[in-house]
N, C-alpha and C positions, 0 to 999 in steps of 0.2 A: 660587433665585437665577438671574437671567438671564444675568449676565456673570461672567467671572473677571478677576482682575487681570492686566494686560498682562504682567506678569513671569512669570505662570504659562503663558503661551502657548509651546507647543513651539519655535517660532521666533521668539520675541520679538526676538531681536537684530536682525531686519530694520528694526526701528523705533528702534534705538539705533545704527545704523551710523554711524561717525564721518565718512564722506564724504557722507551724506545726513541732516543734522541736522534733526529736527523740533522745533518750538516745544513747550514744555510745555502751552500751551493746546491745540494739536492732539493732543499725546499723550493728553490728558484725553478727547478725543472719539473715540478709537480703542478700540472696545470688543469684545474677543473674547468670544464667547458661551459659556456653559456647554454641555457636551455635550447636555444635554437640549433646551436652547433651539435649539442649532445644528440638531439633528435635526428640530425642528419647522419652523425656517425652510427648510431644505433640502427637506423633504418638501412644504412649501407652495409655494415659489417655483421649485424646480429639478427634483427627481425623486423619486417614491415607489418607484422601481425599483432605482436603483443608488446607490452611496455615494461615487463619484468620477467626474470628467469623462471619464476613460479608458474608462469602461464604458457610456456612454450608448447607448441602443438605441431600437428603434422604440417609439413612445409617449412618449418624452421629448422635450420641445419643442427642447432644444438639439441633438438628433440629427437633426431634420427640416431638410433643406436649404432649405426654403421660409421658415424662420425667418430666415435670414441673407441680408442684401441686398448688403453690400460687405465687403471686407477691406482691410487695410492694414499697414503695417510699424510696430511699436512698438519694437523692440529698437534699431535705429539711432538713434532719438531717445533712448532710455533711456540709451544709451552716450555721448551728446553732452552738451554743456554747456546744452542747451535744457531748461528746467524745465517747459514746457507739454506737457500730453497732446497726442498727435496731433490735429490740427484736425478730422479725420473723426469722431473720438469725441466731441469736445465739441459739434460740430454736430449729432450724432445724438442725444446725450444733453443736449437743451436743457432742463435741469432747474434749478429754483431752487437756490440755494446751500445752503439748509437742508433739502433733500431727504434723507431717511434712505436710505442705500444699504447693500446687503449684498455684501461680498466673499466669495464662496463657493467655497473650493478643495476642500472635501470635505464629506460629511454632518456629520462632527464637527468641522469647522473652518470656521466662518463668522465674519467680523468685521463689525461694524456701525459706521458712521461717517456723516458727512454728505458731501454732493456736493462742497462746498467743501473740506473736509479731504482727501478722496480726490484731488481735482485738485491740491492742493499737495503731497501725499505719495505720489503714484502710484508713483514709482521705488521707494520702500520696499516697497509692496505687491507690486511685480512681481519682487522676489526669488523670489516663488513664481510660477512661470510654466508650470505643468504643467496648463493648461486651466481655470483659475478663471474664474468668471463674475462680472460685476458688474451687479447688478439693483437697481432702486429700489423702494422701498415704494410700492405703489399706482401702479406704472409699468409699461408694456409693453416699453419699449426695454431692450436688454441688450447687453453686450459680452462676448466670450470672448477670452482672451489664451492663446496657444498658445506652447509652447517653441520653436517653429521661428522665433520673432520676428515672427509675424503675429498680427493680431487680426481678429476678425469683428464687425460690428455687425448688429443685427437687431431684430425685434419679435416678442415672444412671442404665439403665436396662442391 
């Protein structure tokens, strides 16, 4: 089985938060991966060396400063009434709405959804802000969100 029910996700509350309501149609498209599938996705798209963004090291593309081109602030927008992702992110990730994306917070915690659903629900996802990466299937562009309220945009080499 590739996915687990959303209710089984350790921090499923982020998608049921009363102040950030998600439609049932979008909830159905937020698919936490089973640990086995998450490990495969992490190893394929993120790192074969480490299991969490805190531990990236030489040889991991997110560790390479040449990966990242710009940074910006996400937390101030998250705290505001603005519902849109920071413009720098949407300009960088110029993907079709149906692009499959992976929100990768650790080797055993990867959530699959579409770019459209992520854009609508990004504030829910970013209750987890300790370095998760957003990558697209068959895409080189990436974003990393950090707990200091900043994000980095870049291109995987």
